[in-house]
C-alpha positions, 0 to 999 in steps of 0.5 A: 500500500502506498501513502501519498503525503503532502510535501511542504517546500519554500519556493521562489518565483519572479522574486516572490517567496512562497510556501508550496504544498505538493500532493503526489497523489494527483501531481498538483501543487499549491503555493501561497506567498510568504509574508515579508517583514523586511525593513527599508534598511539603508540610507535614502536621499530625497525631498519633502513636500514643503514650500520651504525647499527642504531636503530629506536624508533617511537612515533606517537600520537593521533593528528598525530604528530610523532617523529622517533628517530635514535640512534647508540649504544644508542647515538643520530644520527638523528630525524625526526618529522612531522604530518602524515595523514593515509588512510586504513593502509597507512600514509604520511607526505609531510613536515617532518623535520630532525634534525641531531646531528651535527645541520643540519636541512633538509626537506623531506617527509615520507610514509609507512604502518602499521598493527594496534598495530602490525608492521610499515614500512616507508620510508623517503626521508631524510638520514644520510651520508654515506647513499645516498638514502631514508631511510627505517625504521620499528617498532614493536608495544610496548603495554606499550603505552596503559598503563597510566603513572603518574609523580610519575612513573618518580619522580627520577634522570635519567642519560644517560648510559655510553658512550652515547652522549650527556651525560644527567641527568634529575631529576623529582620532585613529583609535575611534575617539572624537571631540568637537564643538557645536555652538555653545556645546563641546562634546567628546566620545568614541566610535566603532564600526556597526556590527552589521557591517553596513556604512555606519559607525556606532558612537556615544557622545557626552556634551558640556557647556553652561549654555548648552542645551545638552549640558551633562547629557550623553547619547548614542549616535550614528555616523556615516559619510556619503559623497564626502559629507559626514552625518552624525545623528542621535537621540537620547534613550529617553527620547527627550533630546536629539543631536545632528551634525553635518560636516565635510 
């Protein structure tokens, strides 16, 4: 007596993962798509639907944490941060935080969709005056994210471009330590390559300065360099303070 048993297999077709069941008794096979929870991991550059000609740089890490940085003429305007989840090319975060250059902090939500290593579009309920509604932004994937970065790649002094605010300088040493100045704040810390092997350095910075809003604050930060432009960005564990630096 022969027994015909269903055979389960994961199979791919046209780039879509599927779970398939084959029935050998009648030589049939049925497949259902496998839900993907892949994140829009990477570094993305795009624009914001704003009357203010704002650019957007978005960093999404493998753990879902993201930073979307809005700048105008190279100067910092707004940062949103959170941890997103994704399903089949869409992503959401119901607890994103926004940090304004003037110190305001607001909570909101984020949603969007993406094509892996290609394009990203998103909407956040947070917005910057004079805009009065949800902010849309987009991004194109930058393949630099897929290349490792070493401390040696940043071991020099970096200075913000002329006219960019806040004015900043930061110097990295060969051992990964760093120190710098931004406005009334001085800071120091250390960096090392992120374990994921992507184009990010994990770091921690501690700030001092009697007139510095971050005085006596320490926070984790991420650093990356794309096309000769250094970005350092971070948010405190309490999500009550943020830091952004751009230099070249």
